[in-house]
C-alpha positions in Angstrom: -17.1 -2.3 -55.4 -16.7 -5.1 -57.8 -13.2 -5.7 -56.4 -14.7 -5.9 -53.0 -17.2 -8.5 -54.1 -14.5 -10.7 -55.7 -12.5 -10.5 -52.3 -15.6 -11.6 -50.5 -16.2 -14.6 -52.9 -12.5 -15.6 -52.5 -12.9 -15.5 -48.8 -16.0 -17.6 -48.9 -14.0 -20.2 -51.0 -11.1 -20.3 -48.6 -13.2 -20.6 -45.4 -12.1 -23.1 -42.6 -8.4 -23.0 -43.3 -8.4 -24.9 -46.6 -8.5 -23.3 -50.0 -8.4 -24.4 -53.6 -6.7 -21.9 -55.9 -8.5 -21.3 -59.1 -5.5 -20.0 -61.1 -2.8 -22.4 -59.9 -5.0 -25.3 -59.0 -3.1 -25.6 -55.8 -4.0 -26.6 -52.3 -3.6 -24.3 -49.4 -4.1 -25.7 -45.9 -3.2 -24.0 -42.6 -1.5 -21.1 -44.4 0.8 -23.5 -46.5 0.6 -23.7 -50.3 1.2 -27.4 -51.2 1.5 -26.3 -54.8 0.8 -28.4 -57.9 1.6 -31.7 -56.2 -0.9 -31.0 -53.6 -3.7 -32.0 -55.9 -2.0 -34.6 -58.1 -3.9 -37.8 -58.7 -2.0 -39.6 -55.9 -2.5 -36.6 -53.4 1.1 -36.6 -52.4 3.2 -34.2 -50.3 6.9 -34.1 -49.7 8.9 -31.8 -47.3 12.6 -31.4 -46.5 13.9 -30.0 -43.2 17.0 -29.3 -41.2 17.5 -31.3 -38.0 19.6 -30.8 -34.8 19.6 -33.6 -32.4 21.1 -34.6 -29.0 23.3 -37.6 -28.3 22.3 -40.7 -26.3 24.8 -43.0 -24.5 22.7 -46.0 -23.5 19.3 -47.7 -23.3 16.2 -46.2 -21.9 17.2 -42.7 -22.9 15.5 -39.8 -24.9 16.9 -37.8 -27.7 15.6 -34.3 -28.4 15.5 -32.7 -31.9 14.3 -29.6 -33.6 14.6 -27.9 -37.1 13.0 -26.0 -39.9 11.0 -27.2 -42.8 12.7 -25.8 -45.8 10.7 -26.9 -48.8 7.1 -28.1 -49.4 6.7 -30.2 -52.6 9.9 -28.7 -54.0 9.2 -25.1 -53.3 10.9 -22.8 -50.8 8.2 -20.1 -51.2 5.4 -22.2 -49.8 3.4 -19.6 -47.8 -0.1 -18.8 -49.0 -0.3 -15.4 -50.7 3.4 -15.0 -51.0 4.0 -14.3 -47.3 7.1 -14.9 -45.2 5.9 -17.7 -42.9 8.1 -20.5 -41.6 7.3 -24.0 -40.4 9.5 -25.3 -37.4 9.3 -28.5 -35.5 10.4 -30.1 -32.2 10.7 -33.9 -31.6 11.4 -36.3 -28.8 12.5 -39.9 -29.4 12.2 -42.0 -26.3 13.1 -45.5 -25.1 16.3 -46.2 -26.7 16.8 -50.0 -26.9 19.6 -52.3 -28.2 22.2 -49.4 -27.9 25.8 -50.7 -27.4 27.8 -47.6 -28.3 29.9 -49.3 -31.0 30.6 -47.9 -34.4 27.7 -48.2 -36.8 25.6 -49.3 -34.0 21.9 -50.2 -34.7 19.2 -49.6 -32.2 15.5 -48.4 -31.9 13.5 -45.9 -30.0 10.2 -47.2 -28.9 8.2 -43.9 -29.1 8.5 -40.5 -30.8 6.6 -37.4 -31.0 7.0 -34.7 -33.7 5.2 -31.3 -33.1 5.1 -28.8 -36.0 4.7 -25.1 -35.5 3.7 -22.2 -37.8 5.4 -18.9 -37.6 4.4 -15.7 -39.5 8.2 -14.7 -39.7 11.5 -16.4 -39.3 13.1 -16.9 -35.9 16.4 -16.0 -37.6 19.5 -18.2 -38.1 19.1 -21.2 -35.7 22.8 -22.0 -35.9 23.8 -18.5 -34.6 21.3 -18.0 -31.8 23.5 -17.1 -28.8 21.1 -19.0 -26.5 22.0 -22.3 -28.4 19.7 -25.1 -29.1 17.9 -25.1 -25.8 16.8 -21.5 -26.5 15.9 -22.5 -30.1 13.6 -25.2 -28.8 11.9 -22.8 -26.4 11.4 -20.2 -29.1 9.8 -22.8 -31.4 7.6 -24.2 -28.7 6.2 -20.6 -28.3 4.9 -20.6 -31.9 1.5 -21.6 -33.2 0.8 -25.4 -33.1 0.2 -26.6 -36.6 0.3 -30.5 -36.6 1.4 -33.3 -34.3 2.6 -36.9 -35.2 3.4 -40.0 -33.1 5.4 -43.0 -34.2 3.8 -45.9 -36.0 6.1 -48.8 -35.0 9.7 -48.6 -33.7 12.1 -45.7 -34.8 15.2 -47.4 -36.4 18.5 -45.6 -35.9 22.0 -46.5 -37.0 25.3 -44.7 -36.5 28.3 -43.8 -34.3 27.0 -41.6 -31.5 29.6 -41.5 -28.8 33.3 -42.1 -28.1 34.6 -41.0 -31.6 35.9 -37.9 -33.2 33.5 -38.4 -36.1 29.9 -38.9 -35.2 27.3 -39.7 -37.8 24.0 -41.6 -38.1 20.7 -41.9 -39.8 17.1 -42.9 -38.7 13.9 -44.0 -40.4 10.4 -44.2 -39.0 6.6 -44.1 -39.9 4.3 -41.6 -38.1 0.7 -41.1 -37.7 -1.2 -37.9 -37.3 -1.9 -37.4 -33.6 -5.6 -36.4 -33.6 -6.3 -36.8 -29.9 -3.7 -34.6 -28.2 -5.4 -31.2 -28.8 -2.2 -29.9 -30.6 -2.4 -28.4 -34.1 -5.0 -27.1 -36.6 -7.9 -29.4 -37.3 -7.8 -28.6 -41.1 -4.2 -29.5 -41.3 -4.3 -32.7 -39.4 -7.4 -33.9 -41.4 -5.6 -33.0 -44.6 -2.5 -35.2 -43.6 -4.4 -38.0 -42.0 -4.3 -40.0 -45.2 -3.1 -43.5 -44.1 -1.3 -44.1 -47.4 2.1 -45.5 -46.3 2.1 -49.3 -45.9 3.9 -50.5 -42.7 4.5 -53.9 -44.3 2.4 -55.8 -41.7 -1.1 -54.8 -42.8 -1.3 -51.4 -41.4 -0.9 -47.9 -42.8 0.8 -44.8 -41.6 0.5 -41.0 -42.6 4.1 -40.0 -43.1 7.6 -41.6 -43.7 10.4 -39.6 -42.0 14.1 -40.3 -42.9 17.0 -38.3 -41.5 20.8 -38.3 -41.6 23.2 -36.3 -39.4 26.8 -35.7 -38.4 28.9 -33.7 -36.0 30.1 -31.5 -38.8 30.7 -28.1 -37.1 28.9 -26.2 -39.9 25.7 -28.0 -39.1 25.7 -27.2 -35.3 24.8 -24.2 -33.3 28.1 -22.5 -32.6 27.0 -21.5 -29.1 26.0 -25.0 -27.8 28.2 -25.9 -24.9 29.6 -29.1 -26.3 30.5 -27.1 -29.6 32.2 -24.4 -27.6 34.3 -26.8 -25.4 35.1 -29.0 -28.3 33.6 -32.2 -26.8 31.4 -32.7 -29.9 34.7 -33.3 -31.9 37.1 -35.2 -29.6 35.1 -38.2 -28.5 34.2 -36.9 -25.1 30.6 -35.8 -25.8 27.8 -37.7 -24.1 24.1 -37.9 -23.3 22.2 -34.7 -24.0 24.9 -32.8 -25.9 23.8 -31.1 -29.1 26.4 -32.7 -31.3 24.3 -33.9 -34.3 23.0 -31.9 -37.3 21.7 -32.7 -40.7 18.7 -33.1 -42.8 15.4 -34.9 -42.9 12.8 -35.8 -45.5 9.1 -36.2 -44.9 6.7 -37.8 -47.3 3.1 -38.8 -47.2 -0.4 -38.6 -48.7 -3.3 -36.1 -48.3 -7.0 -36.6 -48.2 -8.2 -33.6 -50.3 -10.4 -34.3 -53.3 -9.9 -31.4 -55.7 -12.8 -30.1 -57.8 -12.3 -29.6 -61.5 -11.3 -26.1 -62.7 -14.6 -25.7 -64.4 -16.5 -26.5 -61.1 -14.2 -24.0 -59.3 -15.0 -21.2 -61.8 -18.8 -21.9 -61.5 -18.5 -21.8 -57.8 -16.6 -18.6 -57.9 -19.2 -17.0 -60.2 -22.1 -18.2 -58.1 -20.6 -16.7 -54.9 -20.1 -13.4 -56.7 -23.7 -13.6 -58.0 -24.9 -14.1 -54.4 -23.0 -11.1 -53.4 -24.6 -9.1 -56.2 -28.0 -10.3 -55.2 -27.5 -9.3 -51.6 -26.4 -5.9 -52.8 -29.4 -5.4 -55.0 -31.8 -6.4 -52.2 -30.2 -4.1 -49.7 -30.6 -1.2 -52.2 -34.3 -1.8 -52.8 
C-alpha cells in the first residue's frame, strides 16, 4: 500500500508532461530526460542528430531532409524511465537564392520548417530501409508530433552540390519554436521557447542548428535510386536526389525554473501525506 501511495505522489509531481526528478535533479519533458544540464543555471540543452538531405540545382527550389536525434545533453539513453524511445525529424528548406552551382557555392534558403517526432521504439536502421529515404520520411511523419520550428532569418548554406564526384556542404541557421501550427506537445514547445540565442540584430531565437554533409556512400541509404545507379558519385545527380548525409548539432535554452531539492522533498512528502489523509478519511 505504501508503494502504491508513493507512485501516486510521483504521478502527481509528473503531471502535464513535465517532471522534476528528485533523485537526479533532472528535467523530463515530453518523455525525454534532459539530464543534469536540463536544470543548470543557464537552462541549456544540446542535441546531436543524423541528417539525410536531397540536392538542389538552382534558385527557387526546396531541399528535403530527415534524421534521428542521437543524443540529448550528451546522453544516448535520454528516454524517461529508461525506455527505448527515439526522436526523429523531417525538414524542408525552401526558396533557394543565390545558387550558382560552382564548387564551394554559398547561397541561402529563405524559409525552413523542422518537425520533430516521438517514437516509443526505433524504426530500425534508416540507411538500410528497402523503401529508401522517401519511405523513411513517410514512416517518420506517421509518428507522434513532438515539436516544430521555423527559421529565424535566412538559412545559410555552403558547398558543392551538383556536377562533381565529391559533394559536400554545410549549413547554419536559427529557428523559433512554432507555437501557432498545432503541431507538437504544448509542454515541450513551452519548455524550448526560451528566446536565448541572439540573432545579432536585436532579436532572439530558440535554437541554433548547424549541419555538415557529404555524398560518402556509408552515410546514404543504400536503396535510394541515385545511390543504386551511381549518380550520387559520378557528378550526374540533380535536384531531389538523396545524395547528402551527415550530422547536425542543435543548441538552445529552456524556460524551466527548477525547485531546490529540499523543496522537492517537502512537496513529495506533502503529496504522500495527502494520500494518507484521504486513505484515513475513507476508512472512517
